[in-house]
C-alpha angles and dihedrals in degrees: 000000000000091000087071093055135068115278084235093063110143095025098095129055094341088127140338093270091060092061109021114128092009131120129256129183121201127182120201087027101145093085147004122005094356094052093048091049091049091050092051092049092054104032104031102029102030095236130148105242126202105209120204130184139146090232099080097184095051090043093054092047094052094043090053091051092054092046091050087062098034109020114221096006096111131057121186127210122172106233135183103201090201088076119073090204089063090055090051091050091048091054091052093050090051093047091049090056092056122075089214094039089241127145109208103184134011126184114195096202108145112123147142131218097224096213113211095005098140133162096249099039108022116111122228090246092053093047092048091050093054094044094043091056103033102034111020091037088060092042092054091047093050093046092051103038105032096060091042092052092044090055099044129097097264134029121265143196122249110191131177131197107227121152141240082249085074090061100039134069104295132243141017141031093027095042143339122284089243093055094046092048092050095048094047086051093049092053092048089048092052092046088052092049091050089056093047092051092047092050089054092046090245098128088104092055101047128034110203118203128174122202107215096186123187121211108330129187093244130122094266084113091065100095093167091059091050093049091051089064094056125097107278099245091055101045116121122216095242122154120211109251119235090207090056092050090052092052091052093046098045101036103028127094114244117260088238093057090043092056091044090057093041094051090048089054092047092049089052091051096246121166097203110043126191133219089208120020111265097011096113093048092048092050094048092046091062091055093045092049095057093045097046092040095051091239134141117265090245090061088071103024115126111265109214140122114301112256 
């Protein structure tokens, strides 16, 4: 039913011709979902991709690899999504790369897992770190890019990486309280933005899509790597767990399959996009069941090994 999809369905990533020569921006693009999406933009769709990440060394390495295959298709800019000024600078870099100063697709993907950031034990500094990256980083990106795309010559895609944890019953053992809180907030933020765009008759200028990925074989498990990117006084001495890595590798969908499913959803104009068909609906149904049934959250919380 096309009434359930964006009016821009079919405009983005339907085929190479729909995106070739256009501009994409990807945050958190030095690894995982963001890196795979950046690669697809450049290598499969012939786009110029502006790659942003807080890990400057990894970002430069991955940008060079893309350019080795498709010279000039990737531009790197170290970005801390916690700073609005970095989002503004990212927009200007992307516009400068486009003859018409248009940004055709942006994926706000940067995020951290926030291992151990719980309600009873999480420090204020740890909570602010998770929310600054996962929630305010998305807010700044939406506030900078959505109005710019709405006002430019041609329509564009604004996409956000949320999580099925933002649809499911929150908290441990499936994820930390900080992560669940941030992802529920991101989905609510995007729902709100969709309404704001619709009320201004801008649904035909901006397609909004939200990737609610389930478990993906990315490096979100690597808590030590995430902590290394924090400001020195706030870093926690957390070692990356081998058991957690194994769960991600054995149970998680590949980043390639995740992007396949995501791009299919985008091309079809979907608002909520899956990493595996049915994951988002299954996650939300657990939350809906406990609310509608008058139960406790734990009655429908996922029962699996603690990460």
